[in-house]
A tleap script that builds the chain and sets N, CA, C and O, in Angstrom:
source leaprc.protein.ff14SB
mol = sequence {
  NMET PRO GLN PHE SER LYS LYS GLN GLN VAL
  GLU HIE VAL LYS GLU ALA LYS ALA ALA VAL
  LYS SER VAL ARG ARG ARG THR ALA ASP LYS
  SER GLY ARG LEU GLN GLU VAL LEU THR ILE
  ALA ARG GLU THR GLY LEU LEU LYS GLY ALA
  ARG THR GLU LEU VAL ARG GLY ARG MET PRO
  LYS ALA LEU VAL VAL LYS ALA LYS GLU ARG
  SER GLY VAL ALA SER ASP THR GLU LEU ILE
  GLU VAL ALA LEU ALA ALA LEU ALA VAL ALA
  ASP GLU TYR PRO SER TRP LEU LEU SER GLN
  ARG GLY THR VAL SER LYS ASP LEU ASP LEU
  GLU CPHE
}
set mol.1.N position { 55.485 58.244 55.901 }
set mol.1.CA position { 54.181 58.329 55.265 }
set mol.1.C position { 54.330 57.856 53.821 }
set mol.1.O position { 55.239 58.310 53.126 }
set mol.2.N position { 53.470 56.966 53.354 }
set mol.2.CA position { 53.604 56.440 52.002 }
set mol.2.C position { 53.353 57.521 50.952 }
set mol.2.O position { 52.551 58.435 51.143 }
set mol.3.N position { 54.060 57.383 49.851 }
set mol.3.CA position { 53.892 58.307 48.732 }
set mol.3.C position { 52.915 57.696 47.740 }
set mol.3.O position { 53.054 56.532 47.363 }
set mol.4.N position { 51.921 58.481 47.315 }
set mol.4.CA position { 50.924 58.019 46.360 }
set mol.4.C position { 51.073 58.812 45.077 }
set mol.4.O position { 51.420 59.993 45.091 }
set mol.5.N position { 50.803 58.139 43.964 }
set mol.5.CA position { 50.820 58.835 42.689 }
set mol.5.C position { 49.620 59.776 42.628 }
set mol.5.O position { 48.680 59.659 43.413 }
set mol.6.N position { 49.672 60.702 41.690 }
set mol.6.CA position { 48.556 61.650 41.522 }
set mol.6.C position { 47.253 60.876 41.279 }
set mol.6.O position { 46.210 61.224 41.833 }
set mol.7.N position { 47.315 59.839 40.460 }
set mol.7.CA position { 46.131 59.037 40.153 }
set mol.7.C position { 45.587 58.374 41.426 }
set mol.7.O position { 44.375 58.359 41.645 }
set mol.8.N position { 46.480 57.824 42.266 }
set mol.8.CA position { 46.049 57.196 43.520 }
set mol.8.C position { 45.421 58.225 44.455 }
set mol.8.O position { 44.420 57.946 45.115 }
set mol.9.N position { 46.019 59.420 44.506 }
set mol.9.CA position { 45.486 60.481 45.358 }
set mol.9.C position { 44.083 60.871 44.915 }
set mol.9.O position { 43.191 61.049 45.744 }
set mol.10.N position { 43.889 61.005 43.602 }
set mol.10.CA position { 42.579 61.371 43.065 }
set mol.10.C position { 41.565 60.288 43.401 }
set mol.10.O position { 40.435 60.590 43.783 }
set mol.11.N position { 41.965 59.019 43.259 }
set mol.11.CA position { 41.056 57.917 43.576 }
set mol.11.C position { 40.699 57.900 45.057 }
set mol.11.O position { 39.548 57.652 45.415 }
set mol.12.N position { 41.676 58.162 45.915 }
set mol.12.CA position { 41.404 58.188 47.360 }
set mol.12.C position { 40.463 59.333 47.717 }
set mol.12.O position { 39.576 59.171 48.555 }
set mol.13.N position { 40.651 60.469 47.095 }
set mol.13.CA position { 39.766 61.613 47.349 }
set mol.13.C position { 38.349 61.282 46.902 }
set mol.13.O position { 37.389 61.558 47.622 }
set mol.14.N position { 38.214 60.694 45.723 }
set mol.14.CA position { 36.889 60.306 45.227 }
set mol.14.C position { 36.232 59.315 46.179 }
set mol.14.O position { 35.050 59.446 46.498 }
set mol.15.N position { 36.995 58.325 46.631 }
set mol.15.CA position { 36.446 57.320 47.528 }
set mol.15.C position { 36.042 57.946 48.864 }
set mol.15.O position { 35.004 57.598 49.428 }
set mol.16.N position { 36.853 58.858 49.359 }
set mol.16.CA position { 36.526 59.532 50.621 }
set mol.16.C position { 35.255 60.363 50.487 }
set mol.16.O position { 34.398 60.338 51.370 }
set mol.17.N position { 35.131 61.101 49.381 }
set mol.17.CA position { 33.924 61.898 49.153 }
set mol.17.C position { 32.694 61.000 49.056 }
set mol.17.O position { 31.635 61.321 49.595 }
set mol.18.N position { 32.844 59.880 48.368 }
set mol.18.CA position { 31.726 58.940 48.249 }
set mol.18.C position { 31.350 58.383 49.620 }
set mol.18.O position { 30.168 58.207 49.915 }
set mol.19.N position { 32.349 58.105 50.456 }
set mol.19.CA position { 32.078 57.584 51.800 }
set mol.19.C position { 31.324 58.606 52.633 }
set mol.19.O position { 30.379 58.258 53.341 }
set mol.20.N position { 31.738 59.868 52.550 }
set mol.20.CA position { 31.058 60.920 53.312 }
set mol.20.C position { 29.610 61.050 52.854 }
set mol.20.O position { 28.699 61.127 53.678 }
set mol.21.N position { 29.400 61.076 51.539 }
set mol.21.CA position { 28.031 61.151 51.014 }
set mol.21.C position { 27.217 59.959 51.486 }
set mol.21.O position { 26.062 60.102 51.888 }
set mol.22.N position { 27.827 58.782 51.433 }
set mol.22.CA position { 27.135 57.568 51.831 }
set mol.22.C position { 26.737 57.618 53.298 }
set mol.22.O position { 25.624 57.237 53.661 }
set mol.23.N position { 27.645 58.085 54.133 }
set mol.23.CA position { 27.351 58.184 55.565 }
set mol.23.C position { 26.194 59.126 55.799 }
set mol.23.O position { 25.261 58.801 56.534 }
set mol.24.N position { 26.248 60.280 55.184 }
set mol.24.CA position { 25.172 61.261 55.375 }
set mol.24.C position { 23.838 60.737 54.867 }
set mol.24.O position { 22.805 60.934 55.506 }
set mol.25.N position { 23.860 60.068 53.717 }
set mol.25.CA position { 22.628 59.600 53.087 }
set mol.25.C position { 22.049 58.383 53.796 }
set mol.25.O position { 20.831 58.217 53.852 }
set mol.26.N position { 22.903 57.544 54.328 }
set mol.26.CA position { 22.438 56.277 54.852 }
set mol.26.C position { 22.422 56.166 56.374 }
set mol.26.O position { 22.087 55.107 56.904 }
set mol.27.N position { 22.771 57.218 57.077 }
set mol.27.CA position { 22.836 57.138 58.534 }
set mol.27.C position { 21.539 56.611 59.121 }
set mol.27.O position { 21.561 55.769 60.019 }
set mol.28.N position { 20.424 57.092 58.629 }
set mol.28.CA position { 19.131 56.650 59.159 }
set mol.28.C position { 18.825 55.204 58.792 }
set mol.28.O position { 18.037 54.546 59.471 }
set mol.29.N position { 19.446 54.703 57.714 }
set mol.29.CA position { 19.153 53.355 57.253 }
set mol.29.C position { 19.959 52.277 57.968 }
set mol.29.O position { 19.593 51.103 57.916 }
set mol.30.N position { 21.031 52.647 58.623 }
set mol.30.CA position { 21.882 51.646 59.266 }
set mol.30.C position { 21.158 51.010 60.430 }
set mol.30.O position { 20.311 51.626 61.077 }
set mol.31.N position { 21.507 49.776 60.676 }
set mol.31.CA position { 20.917 49.117 61.839 }
set mol.31.C position { 21.374 49.845 63.089 }
set mol.31.O position { 22.455 50.432 63.112 }
set mol.32.N position { 20.563 49.808 64.112 }
set mol.32.CA position { 20.903 50.473 65.356 }
set mol.32.C position { 22.213 49.977 65.937 }
set mol.32.O position { 22.977 50.756 66.507 }
set mol.33.N position { 22.475 48.695 65.797 }
set mol.33.CA position { 23.700 48.112 66.350 }
set mol.33.C position { 24.939 48.711 65.693 }
set mol.33.O position { 25.896 49.060 66.384 }
set mol.34.N position { 24.933 48.833 64.372 }
set mol.34.CA position { 26.097 49.393 63.688 }
set mol.34.C position { 26.255 50.869 64.006 }
set mol.34.O position { 27.374 51.365 64.135 }
set mol.35.N position { 25.144 51.566 64.131 }
set mol.35.CA position { 25.216 52.972 64.506 }
set mol.35.C position { 25.806 53.100 65.905 }
set mol.35.O position { 26.608 53.999 66.160 }
set mol.36.N position { 25.416 52.212 66.810 }
set mol.36.CA position { 25.972 52.229 68.159 }
set mol.36.C position { 27.466 51.939 68.138 }
set mol.36.O position { 28.230 52.566 68.871 }
set mol.37.N position { 27.884 50.996 67.309 }
set mol.37.CA position { 29.303 50.662 67.192 }
set mol.37.C position { 30.085 51.899 66.756 }
set mol.37.O position { 31.118 52.223 67.342 }
set mol.38.N position { 29.594 52.584 65.733 }
set mol.38.CA position { 30.288 53.781 65.258 }
set mol.38.C position { 30.281 54.887 66.311 }
set mol.38.O position { 31.259 55.621 66.448 }
set mol.39.N position { 29.189 55.007 67.047 }
set mol.39.CA position { 29.109 56.015 68.108 }
set mol.39.C position { 30.131 55.716 69.200 }
set mol.39.O position { 30.838 56.617 69.652 }
set mol.40.N position { 30.213 54.464 69.623 }
set mol.40.CA position { 31.180 54.077 70.654 }
set mol.40.C position { 32.602 54.314 70.151 }
set mol.40.O position { 33.442 54.849 70.875 }
set mol.41.N position { 32.863 53.917 68.917 }
set mol.41.CA position { 34.199 54.126 68.343 }
set mol.41.C position { 34.539 55.612 68.294 }
set mol.41.O position { 35.668 56.005 68.588 }
set mol.42.N position { 33.567 56.431 67.924 }
set mol.42.CA position { 33.784 57.883 67.855 }
set mol.42.C position { 34.034 58.448 69.256 }
set mol.42.O position { 34.955 59.239 69.457 }
set mol.43.N position { 33.201 58.033 70.228 }
set mol.43.CA position { 33.314 58.552 71.590 }
set mol.43.C position { 34.599 58.107 72.289 }
set mol.43.O position { 35.095 58.807 73.172 }
set mol.44.N position { 35.132 56.970 71.908 }
set mol.44.CA position { 36.374 56.497 72.515 }
set mol.44.C position { 37.599 56.969 71.751 }
set mol.44.O position { 38.724 56.589 72.075 }
set mol.45.N position { 37.382 57.798 70.736 }
set mol.45.CA position { 38.494 58.398 70.009 }
set mol.45.C position { 39.073 57.553 68.898 }
set mol.45.O position { 40.092 57.920 68.313 }
set mol.46.N position { 38.448 56.432 68.593 }
set mol.46.CA position { 38.996 55.553 67.558 }
set mol.46.C position { 38.865 56.124 66.147 }
set mol.46.O position { 39.600 55.719 65.246 }
set mol.47.N position { 37.943 57.052 65.951 }
set mol.47.CA position { 37.739 57.616 64.618 }
set mol.47.C position { 38.375 59.002 64.457 }
set mol.47.O position { 38.192 59.662 63.435 }
set mol.48.N position { 39.119 59.431 65.475 }
set mol.48.CA position { 39.784 60.739 65.420 }
set mol.48.C position { 41.112 60.631 64.688 }
set mol.48.O position { 41.671 59.547 64.522 }
set mol.49.N position { 41.593 61.770 64.261 }
set mol.49.CA position { 42.918 61.830 63.659 }
set mol.49.C position { 42.890 61.656 62.158 }
set mol.49.O position { 41.855 61.374 61.554 }
set mol.50.N position { 44.051 61.830 61.584 }
set mol.50.CA position { 44.191 61.714 60.131 }
set mol.50.C position { 43.985 60.270 59.686 }
set mol.50.O position { 44.309 59.324 60.403 }
set mol.51.N position { 43.458 60.139 58.533 }
set mol.51.CA position { 43.241 58.806 57.967 }
set mol.51.C position { 44.481 58.446 57.154 }
set mol.51.O position { 44.541 58.658 55.943 }
set mol.52.N position { 45.457 57.900 57.853 }
set mol.52.CA position { 46.752 57.621 57.231 }
set mol.52.C position { 46.967 56.153 56.887 }
set mol.52.O position { 47.847 55.824 56.092 }
set mol.53.N position { 46.180 55.282 57.475 }
set mol.53.CA position { 46.365 53.850 57.249 }
set mol.53.C position { 45.588 53.389 56.022 }
set mol.53.O position { 44.406 53.692 55.863 }
set mol.54.N position { 46.269 52.661 55.172 }
set mol.54.CA position { 45.640 52.120 53.976 }
set mol.54.C position { 45.438 50.631 54.204 }
set mol.54.O position { 46.407 49.889 54.367 }
set mol.55.N position { 44.186 50.191 54.216 }
set mol.55.CA position { 43.851 48.791 54.450 }
set mol.55.C position { 43.116 48.293 53.220 }
set mol.55.O position { 42.091 48.848 52.825 }
set mol.56.N position { 43.637 47.267 52.635 }
set mol.56.CA position { 42.932 46.713 51.479 }
set mol.56.C position { 43.163 45.206 51.400 }
set mol.56.O position { 44.109 44.669 51.977 }
set mol.57.N position { 42.305 44.566 50.695 }
set mol.57.CA position { 42.433 43.133 50.519 }
set mol.57.C position { 41.392 42.647 49.520 }
set mol.57.O position { 40.413 43.336 49.234 }
set mol.58.N position { 41.614 41.488 49.014 }
set mol.58.CA position { 40.671 40.897 48.068 }
set mol.58.C position { 39.720 39.987 48.834 }
set mol.58.O position { 40.139 39.121 49.602 }
set mol.59.N position { 38.437 40.206 48.605 }
set mol.59.CA position { 37.395 39.457 49.298 }
set mol.59.C position { 36.473 38.812 48.276 }
set mol.59.O position { 36.354 39.302 47.153 }
set mol.60.N position { 35.817 37.716 48.651 }
set mol.60.CA position { 34.814 37.134 47.755 }
set mol.60.C position { 33.676 38.145 47.544 }
set mol.60.O position { 33.218 38.786 48.491 }
set mol.61.N position { 33.238 38.271 46.312 }
set mol.61.CA position { 32.206 39.248 45.980 }
set mol.61.C position { 30.940 39.037 46.804 }
set mol.61.O position { 30.335 40.001 47.275 }
set mol.62.N position { 30.539 37.779 46.979 }
set mol.62.CA position { 29.309 37.494 47.725 }
set mol.62.C position { 29.404 38.004 49.168 }
set mol.62.O position { 28.420 38.494 49.722 }
set mol.63.N position { 30.579 37.886 49.767 }
set mol.63.CA position { 30.776 38.369 51.133 }
set mol.63.C position { 30.618 39.887 51.198 }
set mol.63.O position { 29.955 40.408 52.095 }
set mol.64.N position { 31.220 40.585 50.259 }
set mol.64.CA position { 31.144 42.047 50.237 }
set mol.64.C position { 29.713 42.513 49.980 }
set mol.64.O position { 29.227 43.426 50.647 }
set mol.65.N position { 29.047 41.895 49.026 }
set mol.65.CA position { 27.670 42.271 48.699 }
set mol.65.C position { 26.755 42.067 49.905 }
set mol.65.O position { 25.966 42.948 50.247 }
set mol.66.N position { 26.862 40.910 50.544 }
set mol.66.CA position { 26.015 40.611 51.705 }
set mol.66.C position { 26.307 41.560 52.864 }
set mol.66.O position { 25.385 42.025 53.534 }
set mol.67.N position { 27.580 41.847 53.100 }
set mol.67.CA position { 27.955 42.760 54.187 }
set mol.67.C position { 27.419 44.162 53.928 }
set mol.67.O position { 26.953 44.826 54.854 }
set mol.68.N position { 27.479 44.617 52.686 }
set mol.68.CA position { 26.951 45.942 52.347 }
set mol.68.C position { 25.428 45.967 52.503 }
set mol.68.O position { 24.865 46.942 53.000 }
set mol.69.N position { 24.776 44.903 52.080 }
set mol.69.CA position { 23.315 44.833 52.231 }
set mol.69.C position { 22.918 44.903 53.702 }
set mol.69.O position { 22.022 45.660 54.075 }
set mol.70.N position { 23.590 44.108 54.535 }
set mol.70.CA position { 23.229 44.041 55.963 }
set mol.70.C position { 23.581 45.310 56.713 }
set mol.70.O position { 22.889 45.689 57.658 }
set mol.71.N position { 24.657 45.972 56.295 }
set mol.71.CA position { 25.097 47.158 57.019 }
set mol.71.C position { 24.471 48.437 56.486 }
set mol.71.O position { 24.391 49.438 57.198 }
set mol.72.N position { 24.029 48.406 55.239 }
set mol.72.CA position { 23.457 49.609 54.639 }
set mol.72.C position { 24.488 50.580 54.114 }
set mol.72.O position { 24.151 51.716 53.783 }
set mol.73.N position { 25.735 50.161 54.029 }
set mol.73.CA position { 26.775 51.048 53.500 }
set mol.73.C position { 26.973 50.786 52.017 }
set mol.73.O position { 26.670 49.707 51.508 }
set mol.74.N position { 27.493 51.807 51.333 }
set mol.74.CA position { 27.685 51.677 49.895 }
set mol.74.C position { 29.151 51.557 49.504 }
set mol.74.O position { 29.488 50.830 48.569 }
set mol.75.N position { 30.019 52.264 50.210 }
set mol.75.CA position { 31.427 52.284 49.796 }
set mol.75.C position { 32.236 51.217 50.521 }
set mol.75.O position { 31.901 50.803 51.631 }
set mol.76.N position { 33.304 50.785 49.869 }
set mol.76.CA position { 34.198 49.813 50.474 }
set mol.76.C position { 34.879 50.405 51.708 }
set mol.76.O position { 35.072 49.716 52.710 }
set mol.77.N position { 35.238 51.675 51.627 }
set mol.77.CA position { 35.898 52.339 52.752 }
set mol.77.C position { 35.004 52.329 53.982 }
set mol.77.O position { 35.453 51.989 55.077 }
set mol.78.N position { 33.762 52.694 53.811 }
set mol.78.CA position { 32.839 52.721 54.943 }
set mol.78.C position { 32.602 51.305 55.477 }
set mol.78.O position { 32.489 51.112 56.688 }
set mol.79.N position { 32.528 50.334 54.598 }
set mol.79.CA position { 32.337 48.950 55.022 }
set mol.79.C position { 33.501 48.489 55.898 }
set mol.79.O position { 33.296 47.862 56.936 }
set mol.80.N position { 34.715 48.803 55.473 }
set mol.80.CA position { 35.892 48.431 56.259 }
set mol.80.C position { 35.881 49.161 57.599 }
set mol.80.O position { 36.208 48.574 58.631 }
set mol.81.N position { 35.505 50.445 57.583 }
set mol.81.CA position { 35.452 51.221 58.823 }
set mol.81.C position { 34.454 50.617 59.815 }
set mol.81.O position { 34.757 50.476 61.000 }
set mol.82.N position { 33.276 50.266 59.327 }
set mol.82.CA position { 32.259 49.669 60.194 }
set mol.82.C position { 32.746 48.326 60.734 }
set mol.82.O position { 32.575 48.032 61.917 }
set mol.83.N position { 33.344 47.524 59.882 }
set mol.83.CA position { 33.826 46.209 60.312 }
set mol.83.C position { 34.934 46.341 61.351 }
set mol.83.O position { 34.921 45.633 62.358 }
set mol.84.N position { 35.892 47.236 61.121 }
set mol.84.CA position { 36.976 47.434 62.073 }
set mol.84.C position { 36.454 48.003 63.395 }
set mol.84.O position { 36.900 47.603 64.471 }
set mol.85.N position { 35.521 48.926 63.305 }
set mol.85.CA position { 34.930 49.497 64.520 }
set mol.85.C position { 34.211 48.415 65.317 }
set mol.85.O position { 34.311 48.375 66.543 }
set mol.86.N position { 33.489 47.541 64.626 }
set mol.86.CA position { 32.773 46.459 65.309 }
set mol.86.C position { 33.752 45.540 66.042 }
set mol.86.O position { 33.477 45.103 67.159 }
set mol.87.N position { 34.877 45.253 65.422 }
set mol.87.CA position { 35.880 44.423 66.083 }
set mol.87.C position { 36.532 45.157 67.254 }
set mol.87.O position { 36.788 44.568 68.305 }
set mol.88.N position { 36.792 46.431 67.061 }
set mol.88.CA position { 37.498 47.211 68.087 }
set mol.88.C position { 36.662 47.436 69.342 }
set mol.88.O position { 37.216 47.525 70.437 }
set mol.89.N position { 35.365 47.529 69.208 }
set mol.89.CA position { 34.515 47.810 70.371 }
set mol.89.C position { 33.618 46.630 70.727 }
set mol.89.O position { 32.638 46.781 71.457 }
set mol.90.N position { 33.957 45.472 70.212 }
set mol.90.CA position { 33.130 44.276 70.437 }
set mol.90.C position { 32.942 44.003 71.921 }
set mol.90.O position { 33.861 44.157 72.726 }
set mol.91.N position { 31.753 43.601 72.251 }
set mol.91.CA position { 31.410 43.256 73.622 }
set mol.91.C position { 31.938 41.853 73.916 }
set mol.91.O position { 31.646 40.904 73.187 }
set mol.92.N position { 32.696 41.736 74.961 }
set mol.92.CA position { 33.279 40.452 75.333 }
set mol.92.C position { 32.347 39.602 76.201 }
set mol.92.O position { 32.686 38.466 76.535 }
set mol.93.N position { 31.196 40.129 76.564 }
set mol.93.CA position { 30.294 39.424 77.471 }
set mol.93.C position { 29.887 38.038 76.957 }
set mol.93.O position { 29.946 37.081 77.729 }
set mol.94.N position { 29.479 37.882 75.696 }
set mol.94.CA position { 29.079 36.536 75.257 }
set mol.94.C position { 30.190 35.505 75.435 }
set mol.94.O position { 29.929 34.381 75.865 }
set mol.95.N position { 31.410 35.872 75.111 }
set mol.95.CA position { 32.531 34.934 75.283 }
set mol.95.C position { 32.748 34.600 76.753 }
set mol.95.O position { 32.963 33.444 77.119 }
set mol.96.N position { 32.688 35.632 77.585 }
set mol.96.CA position { 32.866 35.418 79.013 }
set mol.96.C position { 31.774 34.498 79.548 }
set mol.96.O position { 32.055 33.563 80.298 }
set mol.97.N position { 30.523 34.767 79.159 }
set mol.97.CA position { 29.414 33.969 79.636 }
set mol.97.C position { 29.589 32.504 79.258 }
set mol.97.O position { 29.384 31.617 80.088 }
set mol.98.N position { 29.963 32.251 78.020 }
set mol.98.CA position { 30.180 30.868 77.589 }
set mol.98.C position { 31.334 30.217 78.350 }
set mol.98.O position { 31.303 29.017 78.621 }
set mol.99.N position { 32.338 30.997 78.691 }
set mol.99.CA position { 33.478 30.439 79.430 }
set mol.99.C position { 33.098 30.050 80.852 }
set mol.99.O position { 33.811 29.275 81.490 }
set mol.100.N position { 31.993 30.574 81.356 }
set mol.100.CA position { 31.553 30.294 82.721 }
set mol.100.C position { 30.750 29.005 82.827 }
set mol.100.O position { 30.401 28.587 83.930 }
set mol.101.N position { 30.456 28.379 81.714 }
set mol.101.CA position { 29.650 27.158 81.712 }
set mol.101.C position { 30.281 26.095 82.614 }
set mol.101.O position { 31.461 25.767 82.493 }
set mol.102.N position { 29.476 25.584 83.496 }
set mol.102.CA position { 29.923 24.521 84.385 }
set mol.102.C position { 30.671 25.010 85.616 }
set mol.102.O position { 31.170 24.190 86.387 }
set mol.103.N position { 30.762 26.306 85.822 }
set mol.103.CA position { 31.504 26.815 86.985 }
set mol.103.C position { 30.623 27.008 88.214 }
set mol.103.O position { 31.138 27.209 89.314 }
set mol.104.N position { 29.314 26.951 88.047 }
set mol.104.CA position { 28.402 27.071 89.183 }
set mol.104.C position { 28.124 25.665 89.712 }
set mol.104.O position { 27.775 24.757 88.957 }
set mol.105.N position { 28.282 25.514 90.986 }
set mol.105.CA position { 28.077 24.213 91.599 }
set mol.105.C position { 26.638 23.749 91.389 }
set mol.105.O position { 25.699 24.536 91.510 }
set mol.106.N position { 26.474 22.466 91.075 }
set mol.106.CA position { 25.139 21.894 90.906 }
set mol.106.C position { 24.382 21.850 92.233 }
set mol.106.O position { 23.157 21.722 92.244 }
set mol.107.N position { 25.088 21.954 93.326 }
set mol.107.CA position { 24.472 21.928 94.647 }
set mol.107.C position { 23.961 23.309 95.078 }
set mol.107.O position { 23.301 23.419 96.111 }
set mol.108.N position { 24.241 24.320 94.339 }
set mol.108.CA position { 23.821 25.675 94.688 }
set mol.108.C position { 22.298 25.775 94.610 }
set mol.108.O position { 21.701 25.417 93.595 }
set mol.109.N position { 21.670 26.262 95.683 }
set mol.109.CA position { 20.213 26.435 95.722 }
set mol.109.C position { 19.851 27.753 95.043 }
set mol.109.O position { 20.141 28.823 95.578 }
set mol.110.N position { 19.223 27.684 93.875 }
set mol.110.CA position { 18.815 28.880 93.129 }
set mol.110.C position { 17.406 29.345 93.490 }
set mol.110.O position { 16.896 30.297 92.899 }
set mol.111.N position { 16.786 28.691 94.439 }
set mol.111.CA position { 15.491 29.075 94.984 }
set mol.111.C position { 14.359 29.119 93.960 }
set mol.111.O position { 13.496 29.993 94.029 }
set mol.112.N position { 14.358 28.201 93.028 }
set mol.112.CA position { 13.180 28.095 92.154 }
set mol.112.C position { 12.977 26.669 91.730 }
set mol.112.O position { 12.037 26.373 90.992 }
savepdb mol mol.pdb
quit
């Protein structure tokens, strides 16, 4: 388990508290799709357990601002959580459907 300085621990606690407040305050404001993603992630156990993984990276400001606007989240932590959840529970149907292009015989009678 990584060791954090007292200052890092305080910052993580502040960020976590802000994320919790943000979730409670903005739950009704989130798009239905993102709420469904979080619900599926929660129901499949992806959001259970200790929050031990530290994920960070530098992103273009415009990307972060737009993502926060579209998702309705305020904190970076919550934004990353929503994005990771969306990737983890993504529906593969669109990709599968596109991969099926041209696999139905042109001679097949579709009755219309």
